[in-house]
Legacy VTK file of the C-alpha trace (Angstrom):
# vtk DataFile Version 3.0
C-alpha trace
ASCII
DATASET POLYDATA
POINTS 327 float
-21.890 -0.857 3.245
-22.112 -1.086 -0.577
-20.876 -3.971 -2.657
-21.133 -5.619 -6.056
-21.585 -9.215 -7.249
-17.823 -9.736 -7.464
-17.450 -9.183 -3.732
-15.799 -5.816 -3.935
-17.121 -3.061 -1.756
-16.124 0.259 -0.389
-15.568 1.554 3.085
-18.766 0.943 5.155
-18.717 4.504 6.471
-21.560 6.500 4.994
-20.685 9.098 2.399
-19.962 12.467 3.935
-21.388 14.800 1.362
-21.941 14.724 -2.422
-19.314 16.114 -4.705
-19.889 19.721 -5.586
-20.531 20.492 -9.252
-17.773 22.154 -11.218
-19.128 25.520 -12.393
-15.728 26.577 -13.700
-15.954 24.134 -16.611
-12.483 22.780 -15.837
-11.854 19.104 -15.347
-11.336 17.751 -11.837
-7.692 17.050 -12.579
-7.143 20.654 -13.760
-8.696 22.090 -10.616
-6.640 19.751 -8.371
-3.268 20.413 -9.998
-1.165 23.114 -8.326
0.266 26.075 -10.203
3.873 25.781 -11.356
6.247 28.021 -9.417
10.011 27.879 -8.791
9.211 26.168 -5.469
6.955 23.483 -6.970
8.168 20.077 -5.755
8.820 17.031 -7.880
5.706 15.359 -6.454
3.539 18.291 -7.532
5.197 18.367 -10.954
4.294 14.686 -11.442
0.641 15.468 -10.668
0.651 18.400 -13.097
2.249 16.344 -15.880
-0.296 13.624 -15.228
-3.400 15.844 -15.227
-2.422 18.761 -17.507
-0.622 17.630 -20.664
-0.472 21.209 -21.963
1.944 22.115 -19.130
4.414 19.288 -19.714
6.901 21.566 -21.445
7.082 23.695 -18.298
7.406 20.552 -16.167
10.224 19.253 -18.363
12.116 22.548 -17.919
11.613 22.779 -14.160
14.749 22.199 -12.022
12.803 20.006 -9.566
11.751 17.469 -12.217
13.335 14.205 -11.072
14.885 11.555 -13.414
11.917 9.161 -13.306
9.538 11.951 -14.285
11.856 13.107 -17.082
12.080 9.557 -18.442
8.277 9.363 -18.447
7.991 12.744 -20.197
10.513 11.685 -22.820
8.583 8.483 -23.470
5.093 9.966 -23.627
5.672 13.648 -24.422
5.618 15.291 -27.822
8.634 16.690 -29.684
8.407 20.017 -27.860
8.568 18.260 -24.503
11.553 16.179 -25.588
13.322 19.312 -26.812
12.791 20.935 -23.401
14.348 17.895 -21.711
17.355 17.966 -24.074
17.866 21.655 -23.289
18.174 21.023 -19.532
21.648 21.493 -18.027
22.827 18.260 -16.421
23.454 19.954 -13.082
19.758 20.784 -12.614
18.607 17.140 -12.484
17.936 16.257 -8.821
17.860 12.825 -7.224
14.585 10.959 -7.554
12.039 12.004 -4.976
9.848 9.615 -3.037
7.094 12.031 -2.049
4.496 10.684 -4.458
3.684 7.193 -5.746
2.487 7.240 -9.351
2.525 4.235 -11.660
2.773 3.686 -15.422
0.457 0.640 -15.525
-2.836 2.349 -14.712
-4.208 4.387 -17.607
-6.184 7.594 -17.128
-7.634 9.196 -20.284
-5.143 6.988 -22.193
-2.107 8.546 -20.488
0.325 6.375 -18.460
1.728 7.665 -15.196
5.354 8.286 -14.108
7.268 5.378 -12.537
7.134 4.591 -8.857
9.931 5.966 -6.670
12.113 3.365 -4.942
11.023 1.953 -1.610
12.586 3.981 1.232
15.806 2.351 2.516
14.285 2.153 5.995
12.112 -0.746 4.842
15.089 -2.866 3.822
16.856 -2.094 7.094
13.806 -3.165 9.123
13.388 -6.405 7.163
17.039 -7.351 7.690
16.856 -6.452 11.389
13.708 -8.545 11.926
15.222 -11.523 10.098
18.400 -11.393 12.205
16.364 -11.104 15.401
14.297 -14.183 14.492
17.410 -16.247 13.760
19.055 -15.267 17.052
15.864 -15.982 19.022
15.457 -19.397 17.394
19.043 -20.406 18.174
18.860 -19.278 21.813
15.459 -20.938 22.350
16.686 -24.200 20.865
19.711 -24.217 23.188
17.591 -23.559 26.286
15.096 -26.313 25.460
17.821 -28.852 24.799
19.515 -28.034 28.122
16.215 -28.553 29.939
15.632 -31.887 28.217
19.064 -33.116 29.379
18.493 -32.089 33.028
17.730 -34.594 35.819
20.860 -36.816 35.536
22.985 -37.818 38.538
25.802 -35.529 37.606
23.739 -32.582 36.432
22.749 -31.443 32.938
25.093 -31.574 29.964
26.171 -28.085 28.950
25.915 -27.521 25.210
26.742 -24.240 23.523
23.674 -22.637 21.948
25.577 -22.155 18.696
25.747 -25.973 18.302
21.981 -26.389 18.498
19.873 -26.335 15.354
16.853 -24.058 15.673
14.653 -26.779 14.131
15.310 -29.354 16.931
12.134 -30.130 18.898
12.308 -31.185 22.544
9.487 -32.139 24.907
9.611 -30.597 28.369
8.278 -32.524 31.375
4.877 -31.175 32.395
4.086 -30.344 36.005
0.329 -30.461 35.456
-0.902 -33.011 32.949
0.699 -35.107 30.206
1.009 -33.336 26.869
-0.295 -34.945 23.735
2.386 -35.814 21.175
2.955 -33.439 18.302
0.578 -33.943 15.395
1.241 -32.724 11.873
-0.502 -29.498 10.977
-3.330 -29.843 8.508
-2.613 -28.319 5.093
-5.507 -25.854 5.495
-4.211 -24.480 8.799
-0.651 -24.269 7.549
-1.736 -22.509 4.350
-3.891 -20.001 6.231
-1.051 -19.210 8.633
1.331 -18.654 5.736
-1.180 -16.406 3.992
-1.771 -14.346 7.146
1.993 -14.008 7.573
2.247 -12.701 3.994
-0.557 -10.205 4.661
1.081 -8.929 7.852
4.454 -8.550 6.132
2.876 -6.599 3.278
0.981 -4.360 5.710
4.181 -3.621 7.653
6.011 -2.593 4.482
3.123 -0.665 2.927
2.413 1.224 6.153
5.914 2.709 6.028
5.406 3.706 2.382
2.031 5.297 3.137
3.384 7.170 6.162
6.213 8.591 4.045
4.241 9.400 0.900
0.471 9.579 1.398
-0.348 11.213 4.745
-2.449 14.290 3.986
-3.005 13.233 0.346
-6.071 11.748 -1.342
-5.874 8.267 -2.866
-8.468 5.832 -4.318
-9.747 3.115 -1.955
-10.361 -0.071 -3.919
-11.578 -2.548 -1.308
-11.997 -3.260 2.411
-12.332 -6.817 3.716
-11.779 -8.906 6.842
-11.449 -12.627 7.437
-14.901 -14.240 7.654
-16.934 -11.418 6.122
-19.893 -12.634 4.052
-20.752 -10.824 0.829
-23.551 -12.193 -1.313
-22.886 -15.934 -1.501
-19.174 -15.720 -0.693
-17.364 -15.887 2.634
-13.996 -14.139 2.431
-10.945 -15.691 4.065
-7.334 -14.549 4.298
-6.468 -16.354 1.052
-9.243 -14.492 -0.801
-8.126 -11.135 0.623
-4.521 -11.845 -0.359
-5.496 -12.956 -3.867
-7.575 -9.815 -4.402
-4.711 -7.598 -3.294
-2.249 -9.405 -5.591
-4.677 -8.761 -8.443
-4.670 -5.039 -7.665
-0.875 -5.122 -7.317
-0.569 -6.564 -10.807
-2.743 -3.781 -12.225
-1.219 -1.012 -10.097
2.284 -1.691 -8.732
1.720 1.263 -6.400
-1.178 -0.544 -4.647
-0.957 -0.686 -0.849
-2.438 -3.063 1.725
-3.142 -1.290 5.034
-4.651 -2.203 8.408
-7.588 0.069 9.210
-6.651 0.331 12.887
-3.534 2.272 11.886
-5.547 4.973 10.061
-8.225 6.512 12.278
-9.632 8.839 9.639
-10.833 5.872 7.549
-13.616 5.417 10.101
-13.054 1.635 10.421
-12.330 1.301 14.129
-12.383 -2.504 14.225
-8.878 -3.931 13.950
-9.937 -6.761 11.643
-10.375 -4.616 8.504
-7.758 -4.719 5.729
-7.993 -1.847 3.258
-6.578 -1.804 -0.284
-5.473 1.522 -1.760
-4.417 2.323 -5.335
-1.425 4.226 -3.944
-1.597 7.059 -6.476
-1.849 10.453 -4.779
-3.924 13.538 -5.542
-4.299 16.898 -3.834
-8.104 16.772 -3.910
-11.021 14.289 -3.944
-12.403 15.283 -7.365
-9.261 14.275 -9.245
-9.116 11.092 -7.156
-12.667 10.104 -8.051
-12.000 11.043 -11.666
-9.246 8.402 -11.587
-11.818 5.829 -10.395
-14.205 6.837 -13.180
-11.545 6.720 -15.900
-10.304 3.335 -14.670
-13.815 1.924 -15.164
-14.746 1.371 -11.501
-18.228 1.858 -10.071
-18.769 4.358 -7.232
-19.215 1.449 -4.782
-15.825 -0.083 -5.574
-13.562 2.956 -5.822
-13.747 6.341 -4.122
-11.511 9.032 -2.651
-10.125 8.840 0.884
-7.632 11.114 2.622
-5.074 9.175 4.639
-4.127 10.382 8.075
-4.578 9.860 11.791
-7.222 12.413 12.702
-10.990 12.336 12.989
-12.902 10.612 10.183
-14.712 13.740 9.056
-14.528 15.032 5.506
-11.885 12.423 4.690
-14.054 10.335 2.366
-15.753 11.507 -0.822
-18.073 9.446 -2.999
-19.065 10.203 -6.569
-21.619 9.538 -9.299
-20.983 8.907 -13.002
-22.945 12.053 -13.828
-20.244 14.057 -12.039
-17.972 13.218 -14.953
-20.484 13.242 -17.775
-21.457 9.581 -17.481
LINES 1 328
327 0 1 2 3 4 5 6 7 8 9 10 11 12 13 14 15 16 17 18 19 20 21 22 23 24 25 26 27 28 29 30 31 32 33 34 35 36 37 38 39 40 41 42 43 44 45 46 47 48 49 50 51 52 53 54 55 56 57 58 59 60 61 62 63 64 65 66 67 68 69 70 71 72 73 74 75 76 77 78 79 80 81 82 83 84 85 86 87 88 89 90 91 92 93 94 95 96 97 98 99 100 101 102 103 104 105 106 107 108 109 110 111 112 113 114 115 116 117 118 119 120 121 122 123 124 125 126 127 128 129 130 131 132 133 134 135 136 137 138 139 140 141 142 143 144 145 146 147 148 149 150 151 152 153 154 155 156 157 158 159 160 161 162 163 164 165 166 167 168 169 170 171 172 173 174 175 176 177 178 179 180 181 182 183 184 185 186 187 188 189 190 191 192 193 194 195 196 197 198 199 200 201 202 203 204 205 206 207 208 209 210 211 212 213 214 215 216 217 218 219 220 221 222 223 224 225 226 227 228 229 230 231 232 233 234 235 236 237 238 239 240 241 242 243 244 245 246 247 248 249 250 251 252 253 254 255 256 257 258 259 260 261 262 263 264 265 266 267 268 269 270 271 272 273 274 275 276 277 278 279 280 281 282 283 284 285 286 287 288 289 290 291 292 293 294 295 296 297 298 299 300 301 302 303 304 305 306 307 308 309 310 311 312 313 314 315 316 317 318 319 320 321 322 323 324 325 326
């Protein structure tokens, strides 16, 4: 497992095979970008606009170019690109796709990326459903505990509707084995760690849905992999450190994703304790992905290409060297 002094490190799986040289003389982004055809999707058009500026006029004229991509082209394209956008009939502009996650904050070769598509509505539905379920469970549990605490009287327990019971009421049930110690306040450290872990799990749940919808079968840069208690150099990483590192990536790249390695078998991290941070930008091949790492200023140990999916971890990770890109 490779790492640097800052505590960042890549996936501990050994590199599969070195990146092949590029005898064609084309850049990695040019080789990875698909050819423009009438069937080219909006996701593919975003990759082409991102990696091949000379084709942006064709992208701007394509009927599958979505509004977010057109806004990006208008902002960063030249006059010819803007003229192509103005010449588009209004009826050819489709709804924004969510097949690819590309962000304007990360710069590659000085060129910003198109804006991120909206989070799929399914995420909001799940969050609302989980919140409602927790409220209902808390109310019912509070009512049951209060009924038990009132039991044992000569005329039977008092019946109280569960809707009249606050979910924050604490009751102490009689023990049939040994006396229970009274409640003691949680220490700030324990409470803080629990809150941080809850934030991590919520982020993983949301980002897993985004990755399943947008990144399965695509290559994306892996930025870090950590677990609670791992020791790197002179630092022991805890949940708060993992969360802070991810928030730092999220500020740089709003498309960044926090995933649980156990959900992605082809990452090669079988232990369930690993949390993996991805840039969230997608590429059709590993060379363009690693070129992104190089252009963003990362070292090969701290950023490399992985292909997300649920198959065998073979050929799904590609490492690089600065000399691959003229460094």
